[in-house]
C-alpha positions, 0 to 999 in steps of 0.5 A: 818411790816418789809417793813414799818420799812425798808421804814424809815431808817432815823427814825430807825437810829435816834431811835437807836441813841436815845436808845443808848444815853439813855442807856449811861446816865442810865449806867453812873448814875447806875454804878452797871449795868456795875460792873462785866465788869468794874471789869473784865477790871480793873483787866486785866489792873491792871495785865498788868500794875503791875510789877517789880519796884525798891522799895527803901523806903518801906520794909515789915517785914514778920511774916512768917511760918518760924518765927512762927516755930522758935519763936512759934505759933501766937499770939506772946507774947507782950514781943516778939512783943516789942522785935521785934519793939525795935530791929528794931528801936535801931539797924536798925533806920527806918523812921517809922513803921506800925503794920498791926494787932490789939491787942484788949485785954491786955495780959502780963503786962510787954509786954504791958508796953514795947509796950506802951513805944515804941509807945510813943518813936518811930514813930509807927502807930497802926491799927484799923479794922472797920465794914461796915456791917449793923448788929443789934448788933454794935461791939465796941471793944477796944479804939478809939482815934486820930480821924480827922474831919469827912465829910458826904461823907466819908464811915461810919462804923457800928462798930470797933475793936481797940487796948486796951486802954493802947496801944491806949492812947500811940499811936501817929498814928492810921490808919484803915486796912479795905478795901472794899470787892466786891461781887466777894470776890476781894479787889480793893478799900480802903476807904481813911478815915472811919467815926465813931461817928463824927470823921474819921480815915485814912487808914494805909498807909495814916496815916503813911504818915501823921505821917512823913509829919505833916501839909502837904497835899499829892499830890496824890488824896485823893478821898473818895473811892480810888482804890488800885493801885497795881503798884508793883507785889507781888513778887517784894516787898522788905521784911525781915522775923521777924525771920531774924530780931530777929536773927540779920541776916539782915545788919544794914543799910538795913532798915535805913530810910525806912518805915516798915510794920509789917504783916504776910504772914503765911497761919495760920494767915488768913491775905491773901486776893484775889486781881487782882494781886494775888489770896492770897495776904498778906493783908499788901501789900495793905497798902504798896501799898497805902503808895508807891502811896503817896510817889511816886504819879502819877500826871495827869491833869485829876482828874476824867476820867468819863467825858472822858468816857461819851463823848467817848461813845456819840461820838462813837454812833454818828460816828457809826450811821453816817457811817452806814447811809452813807456807806457800813456796813463794814465801820461801823464795821471797825470803831467800831473795831477801836473805841474799840482799841482807847478806850482800849489805853485810858482806860489803860492810865486812869487806869495807872494814877489811874483815876476813871471811868467806863472802859466798858461804851464806849465798852457797848455803841459801842456794843449796837449800833452794836446789834441794828444796824447790824441786821437792816443793814442786813435787809436793805442789804438783801432787797437791794440785793433782789431788785438788783437781781430781777431788774438785773436778766434780764439785766446781767448775774448771774456772774455780779449780784454776782459782784454787790452784793459784790460791795460797789456801789449803782447801782440803783442810777442814775449817769453819767458815761462813757459807751460803747453802742451797738445796734444789729439789725437783717437785713431785719427781718420785711420783712422776717416775711411777708413770714414765718408762725407766729409760725416759725417767732416767733421761729426764732426771739427768736433763733436769739435774744437768740444768741445775748443775750448769747453773751452779757451775755458772755461778761459781758454786760448789756442787756438794752432792746429789740426793735422789732428785735433789742437789746440794750446793754451797758458796764461799768454799773452797775459794773465798767469795765475798758475794756468796749470798748474791751468787747463790740467789742468782743461781736459784733465779737462773734455775727458775728461768731455765725451767720456765724455758724448758716448761714452755717447750714441754707444756705437757709435762712441766717440771718445778724445782723448789729451792731453799737458801740459808747463810751461816757458819759450817764446817767445810773441807775434806771430811772423807776417810783414807779410803775415799776423799769427800769434800763437803759441808756439815752443820746446822746451816746445812740442816736449815737450808734443807728445812727451808727447801721443805717449807717452800710449798707452805710459803707458796714460793719456789725460792725461800731465803733465810733472813741471814741470807737476805741481810747479805743481799743488802736490798740488791734485788727487787723481789717481784714475787720471785722469792721470799725471805723468812726468819729461820728462828720463827719458822712455822712447824 
């Protein structure tokens, strides 16, 4: 089964590409599949991008623990709230104010009357909380007015809690304070508008912006589902305590022409929410962030980054499949890492520009290709390595085989390259065989050919073949060897030195080996058939090396080199009569 799979690499890689394409399409249309990874990456980006910013036009009025300690526990009387709001407008003159709280029931009559009068007099935005849960009992608490024209694409509510009628009827502005709570309890998104009973209400930040910008359209995107930007770290939001306002401890010009949000950071009021930038963020900060984004929008040429995410995913698949099919798997892995880095920068840019997209889709596509491709390429490499090891086991030393396995080159692919070819022939061995018993003769042949082969392997040569009592070898293939001519000559000299030692031990029957060496271009590779692999070299260079070895006796030398080989040596050797160099083109016939 594995052999059949490996025998059709194009089909397998095409199948991997098809599966990856289909996965991207499915993931693009079923975003919930990558929801957790999108949250994780999005939260990381948000944390890295939020930080200190000089907010000049929004201030949070915080009903904190000290304010509750000084002026009593929550809920405060309506008279106290009216006092706080009146002081803010009469002494500090803000541009507008939003209340991040809901007052569904009437309380003290005088306090409610004072609040209603303030709502009529000053630019104040009240809040309403909607319910998105599918409850059998619909809650309609309080009174809803000031709705805008609804659109079917907007988030539909199943209930609401609003302010009581006297306050609502007096209000000039009404905004919702209901974010989406994701499955992990984190708040990342806030509906731009919420639809109820044929009308729609903007979120509190947008409502406050509309109150001070009548008949204007925000330049920031108003998609139905808006990411909360969280551009400013929680600790960097300018705020004053309600206690300081009521006590008159805040400079009168500090809040002038500012947008104010009255909310609470007190632990007992349960208005803290889990967000990417803080585990327990006061809810009022969400609405301040929304208004800040409307006042200081990030303009981008792209409203929707989803198409970029899809295209990058598909492009990554094509690039990886191409690289894995044409080059060593290491290039594919390097490209995968590079694509992930490039996408990370693009995703951070898109997130910073508040574009809607899946940050993990391209990463998932890349990982999916790697999950399928890497095991397959590993199988291909293992098969190739086994083939190389099996084929070259008898041709080269184990050291050269290791270099082949570590190399990016395909040694089996026939190619033309410069080789140094050597023929080593045992002189008069055929005649010697006529005088020796068969067993002794075969043992002697094996001993001398082993001596020659050891020298070839020792000098990292490739043993092409045995031809009777001769051996053919070459250098610079299958691994590249810049000093191939030098290695060939050293091998020849080594053979002669070992034969000298052998002859000293066996003076009664000396053995001589004549060697011819030539350097030039040749075709080298697996030139066998489907029945049998044969790694060999062919061409005129091989023929000339063989001719040189035939002419060694005529030139009265045991080693005969061509001039081309001699040029490669560049005078590295002092001849000393050990070899001769001839011009191959001027050989005597």
